[in-house]
C-alpha positions in Angstrom: -21.3 5.0 10.5 -18.2 2.6 10.5 -14.8 1.7 9.2 -14.8 -0.2 5.9 -12.5 -1.6 3.3 -13.3 1.1 0.4 -10.2 -1.0 -1.6 -9.0 -4.3 -1.3 -5.4 -5.8 -2.9 -6.7 -8.8 -3.3 -9.2 -11.1 -2.3 -11.1 -9.8 1.1 -11.5 -12.8 3.7 -13.4 -10.9 6.0 -13.6 -7.7 8.0 -15.3 -7.2 11.1 -16.2 -3.8 13.3 -16.6 -4.0 17.0 -18.4 -0.4 18.1 -17.9 -1.2 21.7 -14.4 -1.7 21.6 -13.7 0.4 18.5 -11.4 -2.5 16.7 -12.1 -3.0 13.1 -10.2 -6.1 11.5 -9.8 -6.7 7.7 -7.9 -9.9 6.4 -7.4 -10.7 3.0 -5.3 -12.5 0.4 -3.0 -10.8 -1.4 -2.7 -10.9 -5.3 0.5 -10.1 -7.6 -2.1 -8.6 -10.1 -2.7 -5.8 -7.9 -0.3 -3.2 -7.4 -2.6 -0.7 -5.5 -2.9 -0.1 -1.8 -5.5 -1.6 0.1 -7.9 1.4 1.4 -10.0 1.5 4.6 -12.3 4.4 5.1 -11.8 5.8 8.9 -14.3 8.2 9.8 -12.8 10.9 11.8 -16.2 11.4 14.3 -14.9 7.8 15.1 -11.5 8.0 15.6 -11.3 11.9 16.1 -7.5 11.3 17.6 -4.6 8.8 17.3 -4.9 4.8 16.3 -3.2 2.1 16.2 -2.5 0.0 13.2 -1.8 -4.1 13.8 0.3 -5.6 10.6 1.0 -8.3 12.7 4.2 -10.4 10.8 3.8 -7.6 7.5 4.1 -4.9 9.8 8.0 -4.7 8.6 7.6 -5.1 5.1 4.2 -2.6 5.3 4.2 0.8 4.4 1.1 2.9 4.9 -0.4 6.6 4.7 -3.7 8.6 6.1 -5.2 11.0 4.4 -7.1 13.1 6.4 -8.8 15.0 4.0 -10.7 12.2 2.9 -10.2 10.0 5.9 -9.2 6.9 4.3 -6.1 4.8 5.5 -4.1 3.1 2.9 -1.9 0.0 3.5 0.5 -1.5 1.1 2.3 -4.5 0.9 4.7 -6.5 -1.2 2.6 -8.8 -3.4 4.7 -12.2 -2.2 2.8 -11.5 1.3 -0.4 -13.8 0.7 -2.6 -13.6 3.5 -2.8 -10.0 5.9 -5.1 -9.1 8.7 
């Protein structure tokens, strides 16, 4: 079991999971045609408590929401933000 991108608002460029450090990284290129959020499955068994999301330069423009019932983190960024990590 590991986190993974369920839906990506654009073109996925790369993603990785390091079980030793507990770090998941996703990089994607945004699309103006996609208005739905990027969704990342975050298994509760791997992340029983708090977690950090680092959106780098996009942090101020982003919104995020975690649905604990589904274990899904949703990240919404403006379409003019082209590449995200």
